[in-house]
C-alpha positions as a Markdown table, in Angstrom:
| # | Residue | x | y | z |
|---|---|---|---|---|
| 1 | Unk | 21.5 | 31.1 | 54.4 |
| 2 | Unk | 20.3 | 34.5 | 53.0 |
| 3 | Unk | 22.5 | 35.8 | 50.2 |
| 4 | Unk | 24.2 | 32.4 | 49.6 |
| 5 | Unk | 26.3 | 32.3 | 46.5 |
| 6 | Unk | 26.9 | 28.6 | 46.4 |
| 7 | Unk | 26.4 | 25.4 | 48.3 |
| 8 | Unk | 29.0 | 22.8 | 49.0 |
| 9 | Unk | 27.4 | 19.3 | 49.3 |
| 10 | Unk | 29.0 | 16.1 | 50.6 |
| 11 | Unk | 27.2 | 12.8 | 50.6 |
| 12 | Unk | 28.7 | 10.3 | 53.0 |
| 13 | Unk | 27.7 | 6.6 | 52.9 |
| 14 | Unk | 28.5 | 3.4 | 54.6 |
| 15 | Unk | 32.2 | 2.6 | 54.6 |
| 16 | Unk | 34.3 | 4.8 | 52.3 |
| 17 | Unk | 31.4 | 5.8 | 50.0 |
| 18 | Unk | 31.3 | 9.6 | 49.5 |
| 19 | Unk | 30.2 | 12.1 | 46.9 |
| 20 | Unk | 31.0 | 15.8 | 46.8 |
| 21 | Unk | 29.6 | 18.6 | 44.6 |
| 22 | Unk | 29.2 | 22.4 | 44.6 |
| 23 | Unk | 26.0 | 24.0 | 43.1 |
| 24 | Unk | 24.6 | 27.5 | 42.9 |
| 25 | Unk | 20.9 | 26.5 | 43.1 |
| 26 | Unk | 19.3 | 25.5 | 46.4 |
| 27 | Unk | 18.2 | 22.2 | 44.9 |
| 28 | Unk | 20.3 | 19.2 | 43.9 |
| 29 | Unk | 19.6 | 15.7 | 42.5 |
| 30 | Unk | 21.9 | 12.9 | 43.4 |
| 31 | Unk | 22.9 | 10.1 | 41.0 |
| 32 | Unk | 21.3 | 6.6 | 41.7 |
| 33 | Unk | 22.5 | 5.5 | 45.2 |
| 34 | Unk | 22.9 | 1.9 | 46.4 |
| 35 | Unk | 21.0 | 0.8 | 49.4 |
| 36 | Unk | 22.4 | 1.8 | 52.8 |
| 37 | Unk | 22.7 | 4.6 | 55.3 |
| 38 | Unk | 23.6 | 8.0 | 53.9 |
| 39 | Unk | 24.4 | 11.5 | 55.4 |
| 40 | Unk | 24.1 | 14.7 | 53.4 |
| 41 | Unk | 26.3 | 17.5 | 54.7 |
| 42 | Unk | 25.5 | 21.0 | 53.2 |
| 43 | Unk | 27.5 | 24.2 | 53.7 |
| 44 | Unk | 26.4 | 27.6 | 52.3 |
| 45 | Unk | 29.0 | 30.0 | 50.9 |
| 46 | Unk | 28.6 | 33.8 | 50.8 |
| 47 | Unk | 31.3 | 36.5 | 50.3 |
| 48 | Unk | 34.0 | 33.9 | 51.0 |
| 49 | Unk | 32.4 | 32.9 | 54.3 |
| 50 | Unk | 31.0 | 29.5 | 55.0 |
| 51 | Unk | 28.0 | 28.6 | 57.2 |
| 52 | Unk | 27.9 | 25.9 | 59.8 |
| 53 | Unk | 27.4 | 22.5 | 58.1 |
| 54 | Unk | 23.9 | 21.1 | 58.1 |
| 55 | Unk | 23.6 | 17.4 | 58.3 |
| 56 | Unk | 20.7 | 15.2 | 57.2 |
| 57 | Unk | 20.8 | 11.4 | 57.6 |
| 58 | Unk | 18.6 | 9.0 | 55.6 |
| 59 | Unk | 18.4 | 5.4 | 54.7 |
| 60 | Unk | 18.2 | 4.2 | 51.0 |
| 61 | Unk | 16.3 | 1.0 | 50.8 |
| 62 | Unk | 16.7 | -1.5 | 48.0 |
| 63 | Unk | 13.7 | -1.8 | 45.7 |
| 64 | Unk | 12.5 | -5.4 | 45.1 |
| 65 | Unk | 14.3 | -6.9 | 42.2 |
| 66 | Unk | 12.5 | -7.1 | 38.9 |
| 67 | Unk | 11.4 | -10.6 | 37.9 |
| 68 | Unk | 12.2 | -12.1 | 34.6 |
| 69 | Unk | 9.4 | -11.9 | 32.1 |
| 70 | Unk | 7.7 | -15.1 | 30.9 |
| 71 | Unk | 7.6 | -15.4 | 27.1 |
| 72 | Unk | 4.2 | -16.4 | 25.7 |
| 73 | Unk | 4.3 | -16.3 | 21.9 |
| 74 | Unk | 5.5 | -17.8 | 19.7 |
| 75 | Unk | 6.1 | -21.2 | 21.4 |
| 76 | Unk | 9.7 | -22.3 | 21.8 |
| 77 | Unk | 11.0 | -24.1 | 18.7 |
| 78 | Unk | 8.2 | -22.8 | 16.5 |
| 79 | Unk | 8.7 | -23.5 | 12.8 |
| 80 | Unk | 7.2 | -20.9 | 10.5 |
| 81 | Unk | 7.0 | -22.0 | 6.9 |
| 82 | Unk | 6.6 | -19.4 | 4.2 |
| 83 | Unk | 6.2 | -19.4 | 0.4 |
| 84 | Unk | 7.4 | -16.1 | -0.9 |
| 85 | Unk | 9.0 | -14.0 | 1.9 |
| 86 | Unk | 9.4 | -14.4 | 5.6 |
| 87 | Unk | 6.3 | -13.0 | 7.4 |
| 88 | Unk | 6.4 | -10.7 | 10.4 |
| 89 | Unk | 6.6 | -12.4 | 13.7 |
| 90 | Unk | 5.0 | -11.0 | 16.9 |
| 91 | Unk | 6.8 | -11.7 | 20.1 |
| 92 | Unk | 4.8 | -11.7 | 23.4 |
| 93 | Unk | 5.4 | -12.0 | 27.1 |
| 94 | Unk | 3.6 | -11.6 | 30.5 |
| 95 | Unk | 3.8 | -8.3 | 32.4 |
| 96 | Unk | 6.3 | -7.8 | 35.2 |
| 97 | Unk | 5.4 | -5.8 | 38.4 |
| 98 | Unk | 7.1 | -2.4 | 38.7 |
| 99 | Unk | 8.4 | -2.6 | 35.1 |
| 100 | Unk | 8.6 | 0.7 | 33.2 |
| 101 | Unk | 9.4 | -1.0 | 29.9 |
| 102 | Unk | 11.1 | -4.0 | 28.3 |
| 103 | Unk | 14.1 | -4.8 | 26.2 |
| 104 | Unk | 14.0 | -7.4 | 23.5 |
| 105 | Unk | 17.2 | -9.0 | 22.2 |
| 106 | Unk | 17.3 | -11.0 | 19.0 |
| 107 | Unk | 20.3 | -13.2 | 17.9 |
| 108 | Unk | 22.7 | -11.9 | 20.6 |
| 109 | Unk | 26.1 | -13.6 | 20.9 |
| 110 | Unk | 25.2 | -14.9 | 24.4 |
| 111 | Unk | 22.2 | -16.8 | 23.1 |
| 112 | Unk | 23.2 | -17.9 | 19.6 |
| 113 | Unk | 26.1 | -19.9 | 18.3 |
| 114 | Unk | 29.0 | -18.1 | 16.8 |
| 115 | Unk | 27.8 | -18.9 | 13.2 |
| 116 | Unk | 24.6 | -16.8 | 13.9 |
| 117 | Unk | 23.9 | -13.4 | 12.3 |
| 118 | Unk | 25.5 | -10.3 | 13.9 |
| 119 | Unk | 23.9 | -9.3 | 17.2 |
| 120 | Unk | 21.6 | -6.3 | 17.5 |
| 121 | Unk | 21.3 | -3.9 | 20.4 |
| 122 | Unk | 18.4 | -4.7 | 22.8 |
| 123 | Unk | 15.3 | -3.0 | 21.5 |
| 124 | Unk | 13.3 | -0.9 | 24.1 |
| 125 | Unk | 9.6 | -1.4 | 23.9 |
| 126 | Unk | 6.7 | -0.2 | 26.1 |
| 127 | Unk | 4.1 | -2.9 | 25.7 |
| 128 | Unk | 3.8 | -6.6 | 26.2 |
| 129 | Unk | 4.7 | -7.5 | 22.6 |
| 130 | Unk | 6.7 | -6.5 | 19.6 |
| 131 | Unk | 6.4 | -7.3 | 15.9 |
| 132 | Unk | 9.7 | -8.1 | 14.1 |
| 133 | Unk | 9.7 | -7.9 | 10.3 |
| 134 | Unk | 12.3 | -8.5 | 7.7 |
| 135 | Unk | 14.1 | -11.3 | 9.5 |
| 136 | Unk | 16.2 | -13.6 | 7.3 |
| 137 | Unk | 15.3 | -17.2 | 6.8 |
| 138 | Unk | 16.9 | -19.6 | 9.3 |
| 139 | Unk | 17.1 | -20.1 | 13.0 |
| 140 | Unk | 16.6 | -17.2 | 15.5 |
| 141 | Unk | 16.7 | -17.0 | 19.3 |
| 142 | Unk | 15.2 | -14.2 | 21.3 |
| 143 | Unk | 14.8 | -13.1 | 24.9 |
| 144 | Unk | 13.2 | -10.2 | 26.9 |
| 145 | Unk | 13.9 | -8.5 | 30.2 |
| 146 | Unk | 12.1 | -5.8 | 32.2 |
| 147 | Unk | 13.5 | -2.3 | 32.9 |
| 148 | Unk | 12.5 | -0.2 | 36.0 |
| 149 | Unk | 11.9 | 3.6 | 36.1 |
| 150 | Unk | 15.6 | 4.3 | 36.7 |
| 151 | Unk | 16.6 | 2.4 | 33.6 |
| 152 | Unk | 18.0 | -0.6 | 35.5 |
| 153 | Unk | 17.2 | -3.9 | 33.7 |
| 154 | Unk | 16.2 | -7.1 | 35.4 |
| 155 | Unk | 17.1 | -10.6 | 34.5 |
| 156 | Unk | 16.6 | -12.0 | 31.0 |
| 157 | Unk | 13.8 | -14.4 | 30.3 |
| 158 | Unk | 14.5 | -17.9 | 29.1 |
| 159 | Unk | 15.6 | -17.8 | 25.5 |
| 160 | Unk | 13.3 | -19.1 | 22.9 |
| 161 | Unk | 14.0 | -20.4 | 19.4 |
| 162 | Unk | 12.0 | -19.9 | 16.2 |
| 163 | Unk | 12.8 | -21.0 | 12.6 |
| 164 | Unk | 11.8 | -19.2 | 9.4 |
| 165 | Unk | 11.8 | -22.0 | 6.8 |
| 166 | Unk | 11.1 | -21.7 | 3.1 |
| 167 | Unk | 8.5 | -24.2 | 2.0 |
| 168 | Unk | 9.8 | -27.1 | -0.1 |
| 169 | Unk | 9.2 | -26.3 | -3.7 |
| 170 | Unk | 8.0 | -22.8 | -3.0 |
| 171 | Unk | 6.4 | -21.4 | -6.1 |
| 172 | Unk | 8.6 | -18.8 | -7.7 |
| 173 | Unk | 7.2 | -18.7 | -11.3 |
| 174 | Unk | 3.8 | -19.2 | -12.8 |
| 175 | Unk | 2.4 | -18.8 | -16.3 |
| 176 | Unk | -1.2 | -19.2 | -17.2 |
| 177 | Unk | -2.5 | -20.4 | -20.6 |
| 178 | Unk | -4.7 | -18.9 | -21.9 |
| 179 | Unk | -3.2 | -15.6 | -20.5 |
| 180 | Unk | -5.2 | -14.0 | -19.2 |
| 181 | Unk | -8.1 | -16.3 | -18.6 |
| 182 | Unk | -11.1 | -14.9 | -20.6 |
| 183 | Unk | -13.2 | -12.4 | -18.7 |
| 184 | Unk | -16.8 | -13.0 | -17.8 |
| 185 | Unk | -16.8 | -16.7 | -18.7 |
| 186 | Unk | -20.1 | -18.5 | -19.3 |
| 187 | Unk | -18.4 | -21.9 | -19.7 |
| 188 | Unk | -15.4 | -23.4 | -17.9 |
| 189 | Unk | -11.9 | -22.6 | -19.2 |
| 190 | Unk | -9.0 | -25.0 | -19.1 |
| 191 | Unk | -6.0 | -23.3 | -17.4 |
| 192 | Unk | -2.5 | -24.6 | -17.9 |
| 193 | Unk | 0.0 | -23.8 | -15.1 |
| 194 | Unk | 3.7 | -24.0 | -15.4 |
| 195 | Unk | 5.1 | -23.9 | -11.8 |
| 196 | Unk | 8.7 | -23.7 | -10.9 |
| 197 | Unk | 10.5 | -23.5 | -7.5 |
| 198 | Unk | 12.9 | -20.9 | -6.3 |
| 199 | Unk | 15.8 | -22.5 | -8.1 |
| 200 | Unk | 13.9 | -22.6 | -11.4 |
| 201 | Unk | 13.3 | -26.3 | -11.3 |
| 202 | Unk | 9.8 | -27.7 | -12.2 |
| 203 | Unk | 7.6 | -28.4 | -9.1 |
| 204 | Unk | 6.6 | -32.0 | -8.9 |
| 205 | Unk | 4.1 | -33.8 | -6.8 |
| 206 | Unk | 0.5 | -32.9 | -6.0 |
| 207 | Unk | -0.6 | -29.2 | -5.9 |
| 208 | Unk | -3.8 | -27.9 | -4.3 |
| 209 | Unk | -5.3 | -24.8 | -5.8 |
| 210 | Unk | -8.1 | -22.4 | -5.0 |
| 211 | Unk | -9.2 | -19.2 | -6.8 |
| 212 | Unk | -10.1 | -16.1 | -4.9 |
| 213 | Unk | -13.2 | -15.3 | -6.9 |
| 214 | Unk | -13.9 | -18.0 | -9.4 |
| 215 | Unk | -13.4 | -21.8 | -8.8 |
| 216 | Unk | -10.6 | -24.1 | -9.9 |
| 217 | Unk | -11.1 | -27.8 | -10.0 |
| 218 | Unk | -8.4 | -30.3 | -9.1 |
| 219 | Unk | -5.1 | -29.8 | -10.8 |
| 220 | Unk | -3.8 | -32.6 | -12.9 |
| 221 | Unk | 0.0 | -33.0 | -13.5 |
| 222 | Unk | 0.6 | -33.4 | -17.3 |
| 223 | Unk | 4.3 | -33.0 | -17.2 |
| 224 | Unk | 7.2 | -31.9 | -15.0 |
| 225 | Unk | 6.0 | -28.7 | -13.4 |
| 226 | Unk | 3.0 | -28.5 | -15.7 |
| 227 | Unk | -0.6 | -28.7 | -14.3 |
| 228 | Unk | -4.0 | -28.4 | -15.9 |
| 229 | Unk | -7.2 | -27.4 | -14.1 |
| 230 | Unk | -10.8 | -26.3 | -15.0 |
| 231 | Unk | -11.5 | -22.7 | -14.1 |
| 232 | Unk | -15.0 | -21.3 | -13.8 |
| 233 | Unk | -15.7 | -17.6 | -13.3 |
| 234 | Unk | -18.3 | -16.5 | -10.7 |
| 235 | Unk | -21.9 | -16.4 | -11.9 |
| 236 | Unk | -22.6 | -13.0 | -10.6 |
| 237 | Unk | -20.7 | -9.8 | -11.4 |
| 238 | Unk | -18.0 | -9.0 | -14.0 |
| 239 | Unk | -14.7 | -10.8 | -13.4 |
| 240 | Unk | -11.9 | -8.3 | -13.8 |
| 241 | Unk | -9.1 | -10.0 | -11.8 |
| 242 | Unk | -8.5 | -13.1 | -9.8 |
| 243 | Unk | -5.8 | -14.7 | -7.7 |
| 244 | Unk | -4.8 | -18.3 | -7.4 |
| 245 | Unk | -3.7 | -19.9 | -4.0 |
| 246 | Unk | -1.3 | -22.8 | -4.4 |
| 247 | Unk | -0.2 | -25.3 | -1.7 |
| 248 | Unk | 1.8 | -28.5 | -2.0 |
| 249 | Unk | 0.1 | -31.6 | -0.7 |
| 250 | Unk | 1.9 | -33.3 | 2.2 |
| 251 | Unk | 3.7 | -30.1 | 3.3 |
| 252 | Unk | 3.2 | -28.6 | 6.7 |
| 253 | Unk | 0.3 | -26.1 | 6.9 |
| 254 | Unk | 1.6 | -22.9 | 5.3 |
| 255 | Unk | 0.1 | -19.7 | 4.1 |
| 256 | Unk | -1.0 | -20.1 | 0.5 |
| 257 | Unk | 1.1 | -18.7 | -2.3 |
| 258 | Unk | -1.1 | -16.1 | -3.9 |
| 259 | Unk | -0.3 | -15.7 | -7.6 |
| 260 | Unk | -2.1 | -13.7 | -10.3 |
| 261 | Unk | -4.5 | -15.7 | -12.4 |
| 262 | Unk | -5.9 | -12.6 | -14.1 |
| 263 | Unk | -3.7 | -9.5 | -14.3 |
| 264 | Unk | -4.2 | -6.8 | -11.7 |
| 265 | Unk | -4.3 | -4.2 | -14.5 |
| 266 | Unk | -6.2 | -4.4 | -17.8 |
| 267 | Unk | -5.7 | -2.5 | -21.0 |
| 268 | Unk | -8.8 | -1.7 | -23.1 |
| 269 | Unk | -9.5 | 0.2 | -26.3 |
| 270 | Unk | -12.8 | 1.6 | -27.2 |
| 271 | Unk | -14.7 | 3.4 | -30.0 |
| 272 | Unk | -17.9 | 5.5 | -29.5 |
| 273 | Unk | -20.3 | 7.5 | -31.6 |
| 274 | Unk | -22.3 | 10.5 | -30.5 |
| 275 | Unk | -26.0 | 9.8 | -30.4 |
| 276 | Unk | -27.6 | 13.0 | -28.9 |
| 277 | Unk | -25.9 | 16.4 | -28.1 |
| 278 | Unk | -27.4 | 19.7 | -27.0 |
| 279 | Unk | -25.4 | 23.0 | -27.0 |
| 280 | Unk | -22.3 | 21.0 | -26.2 |
| 281 | Unk | -22.1 | 19.9 | -29.8 |
| 282 | Unk | -18.7 | 21.5 | -30.7 |
| 283 | Unk | -17.0 | 19.5 | -27.9 |
| 284 | Unk | -19.2 | 16.4 | -28.1 |
| 285 | Unk | -17.3 | 14.1 | -30.6 |
| 286 | Unk | -19.3 | 12.5 | -33.4 |
| 287 | Unk | -16.7 | 9.7 | -33.2 |
| 288 | Unk | -14.1 | 9.0 | -30.6 |
| 289 | Unk | -11.3 | 6.5 | -29.8 |
| 290 | Unk | -10.3 | 5.8 | -26.2 |
| 291 | Unk | -7.7 | 3.8 | -24.2 |
| 292 | Unk | -8.5 | 2.6 | -20.8 |
| 293 | Unk | -5.8 | 1.4 | -18.3 |
| 294 | Unk | -7.7 | -0.2 | -15.5 |
| 295 | Unk | -6.4 | -1.1 | -12.0 |
| 296 | Unk | -9.0 | -3.8 | -11.6 |
| 297 | Unk | -7.9 | -4.7 | -8.0 |
| 298 | Unk | -8.5 | -1.2 | -6.7 |
| 299 | Unk | -12.0 | -0.5 | -5.5 |
| 300 | Unk | -13.4 | -2.9 | -8.0 |
| 301 | Unk | -12.2 | -1.2 | -11.2 |
| 302 | Unk | -10.3 | 2.1 | -11.0 |
| 303 | Unk | -8.5 | 3.2 | -14.1 |
| 304 | Unk | -7.1 | 6.0 | -16.2 |
| 305 | Unk | -8.8 | 6.9 | -19.5 |
| 306 | Unk | -7.6 | 8.9 | -22.5 |
| 307 | Unk | -10.2 | 9.7 | -25.3 |
| 308 | Unk | -9.7 | 11.7 | -28.5 |
| 309 | Unk | -12.7 | 12.6 | -30.7 |
| 310 | Unk | -13.6 | 14.5 | -33.8 |
| 311 | Unk | -16.5 | 16.8 | -34.6 |
| 312 | Unk | -17.3 | 18.7 | -37.8 |
| 313 | Unk | -19.8 | 21.4 | -38.3 |
| 314 | Unk | -20.7 | 23.3 | -41.6 |
| 315 | Unk | -22.5 | 26.7 | -42.0 |
| 316 | Unk | -23.4 | 28.5 | -45.2 |
| 317 | Unk | -25.3 | 31.5 | -46.4 |
| 318 | Unk | -26.9 | 32.4 | -49.7 |
| 319 | Unk | -27.8 | 35.7 | -51.3 |
| 320 | Unk | -25.8 | 38.6 | -52.5 |
| 321 | Unk | -22.8 | 37.6 | -50.4 |
| 322 | Unk | -22.5 | 33.9 | -50.4 |
| 323 | Unk | -20.3 | 32.5 | -47.6 |
| 324 | Unk | -19.6 | 29.1 | -46.1 |
| 325 | Unk | -17.6 | 27.9 | -43.0 |
| 326 | Unk | -16.4 | 24.6 | -41.8 |
| 327 | Unk | -15.4 | 24.0 | -38.2 |
| 328 | Unk | -13.3 | 21.0 | -37.2 |
| 329 | Unk | -12.9 | 20.3 | -33.5 |
| 330 | Unk | -10.7 | 17.7 | -31.8 |
| 331 | Unk | -11.6 | 17.3 | -28.1 |
| 332 | Unk | -9.1 | 15.4 | -25.9 |
| 333 | Unk | -10.1 | 14.1 | -22.5 |
| 334 | Unk | -7.6 | 12.7 | -19.9 |
| 335 | Unk | -9.1 | 11.5 | -16.6 |
| 336 | Unk | -10.1 | 8.6 | -14.4 |
| 337 | Unk | -13.0 | 6.2 | -14.2 |
| 338 | Unk | -14.4 | 3.9 | -11.5 |
| 339 | Unk | -16.5 | 0.9 | -12.3 |
| 340 | Unk | -18.6 | -1.1 | -9.8 |
| 341 | Unk | -18.3 | -4.8 | -10.7 |
| 342 | Unk | -21.6 | -6.0 | -9.2 |
| 343 | Unk | -23.9 | -7.8 | -11.6 |
| 344 | Unk | -24.1 | -8.3 | -15.4 |
| 345 | Unk | -24.6 | -4.5 | -15.9 |
| 346 | Unk | -21.5 | -2.5 | -14.8 |
| 347 | Unk | -22.1 | 1.1 | -13.9 |
| 348 | Unk | -19.2 | 3.5 | -13.9 |
| 349 | Unk | -18.5 | 7.2 | -13.4 |
| 350 | Unk | -15.5 | 9.3 | -14.3 |
| 351 | Unk | -14.1 | 12.8 | -14.6 |
| 352 | Unk | -11.2 | 14.5 | -16.4 |
| 353 | Unk | -9.6 | 17.5 | -18.0 |
| 354 | Unk | -10.9 | 18.4 | -21.4 |
| 355 | Unk | -8.8 | 20.1 | -24.1 |
| 356 | Unk | -10.0 | 20.9 | -27.6 |
| 357 | Unk | -8.5 | 22.3 | -30.8 |
| 358 | Unk | -10.9 | 24.3 | -33.1 |
| 359 | Unk | -9.9 | 24.9 | -36.7 |
| 360 | Unk | -12.3 | 27.0 | -38.8 |
| 361 | Unk | -12.1 | 27.7 | -42.5 |
| 362 | Unk | -14.3 | 30.6 | -43.8 |
| 363 | Unk | -14.9 | 31.1 | -47.5 |
| 364 | Unk | -16.6 | 34.3 | -48.8 |
| 365 | Unk | -17.4 | 34.7 | -52.5 |
| 366 | Unk | -14.8 | 37.0 | -54.1 |
| 367 | Unk | -12.4 | 37.0 | -51.1 |
| 368 | Unk | -9.5 | 34.9 | -50.0 |
| 369 | Unk | -10.1 | 31.8 | -47.8 |
| 370 | Unk | -9.6 | 32.5 | -44.1 |
| 371 | Unk | -8.4 | 29.8 | -41.7 |
| 372 | Unk | -8.4 | 30.3 | -37.9 |
| 373 | Unk | -7.5 | 28.0 | -35.0 |
| 374 | Unk | -7.8 | 28.2 | -31.2 |
| 375 | Unk | -7.2 | 26.0 | -28.2 |
| 376 | Unk | -9.5 | 25.6 | -25.2 |
| 377 | Unk | -9.5 | 24.0 | -21.8 |
| 378 | Unk | -12.3 | 22.7 | -19.6 |
| 379 | Unk | -13.7 | 19.8 | -17.6 |
| 380 | Unk | -15.8 | 16.7 | -18.3 |
| 381 | Unk | -17.8 | 14.3 | -16.1 |
| 382 | Unk | -19.1 | 11.0 | -17.3 |
| 383 | Unk | -21.6 | 8.4 | -16.1 |
| 384 | Unk | -22.5 | 5.2 | -18.0 |
| 385 | Unk | -23.0 | 1.5 | -18.0 |
| 386 | Unk | -21.4 | -1.4 | -19.8 |
| 387 | Unk | -24.5 | -3.2 | -20.9 |
| 388 | Unk | -23.6 | -6.5 | -22.4 |
| 389 | Unk | -20.7 | -8.7 | -23.3 |
| 390 | Unk | -20.1 | -9.0 | -27.1 |
| 391 | Unk | -17.2 | -11.2 | -28.1 |
| 392 | Unk | -14.0 | -10.1 | -26.4 |
| 393 | Unk | -15.4 | -6.7 | -25.2 |
| 394 | Unk | -18.5 | -4.8 | -24.0 |
| 395 | Unk | -21.2 | -2.6 | -25.4 |
| 396 | Unk | -21.6 | 0.6 | -23.4 |
| 397 | Unk | -23.7 | 3.7 | -23.3 |
| 398 | Unk | -22.7 | 6.9 | -21.4 |
| 399 | Unk | -23.7 | 10.5 | -20.7 |
| 400 | Unk | -21.0 | 13.2 | -20.9 |
| 401 | Unk | -21.3 | 16.7 | -19.4 |
| 402 | Unk | -18.6 | 19.0 | -20.6 |
| 403 | Unk | -17.7 | 22.7 | -20.3 |
| 404 | Unk | -14.9 | 24.5 | -22.1 |
| 405 | Unk | -13.6 | 28.0 | -22.6 |
| 406 | Unk | -11.6 | 29.0 | -25.7 |
| 407 | Unk | -10.3 | 32.5 | -26.6 |
| 408 | Unk | -8.5 | 34.0 | -29.5 |
| 409 | Unk | -8.3 | 37.3 | -31.2 |
| 410 | Unk | -11.4 | 36.9 | -33.3 |
| 411 | Unk | -12.7 | 33.5 | -32.1 |
| 412 | Unk | -14.4 | 32.8 | -28.8 |
| 413 | Unk | -16.2 | 29.8 | -27.4 |
| 414 | Unk | -17.5 | 29.5 | -23.9 |
| 415 | Unk | -20.0 | 26.8 | -23.2 |
| 416 | Unk | -20.9 | 23.2 | -22.5 |
| 417 | Unk | -23.7 | 20.8 | -22.0 |
| 418 | Unk | -24.8 | 17.2 | -22.2 |
| 419 | Unk | -24.1 | 14.6 | -24.8 |
| 420 | Unk | -25.0 | 10.9 | -25.1 |
| 421 | Unk | -22.7 | 8.3 | -26.7 |
| 422 | Unk | -22.7 | 4.6 | -27.4 |
| 423 | Unk | -19.8 | 2.4 | -28.2 |
| 424 | Unk | -17.8 | -0.7 | -27.8 |
| 425 | Unk | -14.7 | -1.5 | -25.6 |
| 426 | Unk | -12.3 | -4.2 | -26.5 |
| 427 | Unk | -10.3 | -6.1 | -23.8 |
| 428 | Unk | -6.7 | -6.0 | -25.2 |
| 429 | Unk | -4.9 | -7.5 | -22.1 |
């Protein structure tokens, strides 16, 4: 109707079913309707007058009901044994025709006894599976149902049960003697393990063990919870870390308990002496001390390095006006280093921020001594190799490129260059 201000709609169904509404737009969406015969009666309203009703009859057919999904994984009554923490569990089911999504219900009151954990609302998922993480140990029941495009759910699948069971005697504590196992072993080392369960009681019985990188022979029980095995480091490469997998003999197949045999981090201390330096001499230390905190498990050997050095330079003149000067410089480098642990020679590279303190003392005959100091900031890049094992540490040689700028009222330094150093790094831990 031209100029219509509103539309009065009445939807009449079988029996007494009816729905009325008034809208201002020429379109309207009804709520979901049950199957059956329906008649829509529409009347336009303009300036207080109503048009003749328009009637449209239609039949709403019932869509085929959704089928119940068939659960596929894990099998019903699956027992999942774990050592440290319950692992994630992936639930799977077969597709249902005309399904727009699925709802997963875990530990609902209808499917679990009253002593079960509190129920959770059904979880809406789009695919044919869902991973559940963080479940508590114990028994769980789950089921799934399909949902159509209107949000109407179908019937639930048959409920399935799964158990998350801690392994008997699950390893909770482990000490290794010697601690850590010596690095880069040429001969076997005897490793003493003290293994306790989750309650702190010694683990008894037979344990199976396997090292991730090196090899560990059969473990022999020498006391309650105390085992001894022979550990051999790999023949190639520098061993910086390792893990031990433990399983109890006679238990169901379970994921191995991975425990550190060598620490995931290593603390080292080093000393180096400058061998060759070009115009970087003021910031190339003649002697330096360093500390290296290595995250050995990351990319082979990623670590943080701090190095402090010392350099001294003397100048003098002779003649009518004799003068002498002594310059002390203390360069400090803070940065990172990455080592590639492949083979007996370990190459590495690093970079960091360089800071230096310059203190100069000038003496001129007949004049008072003059002392000046200035700070500078710059950058340093390092490349080198650890060449050979020597006792509890390694001999190394490295090249350092540095650049630094320092400014003061009467003192200026702006330069850098290449320096070569050799030294020794000691494994502290």
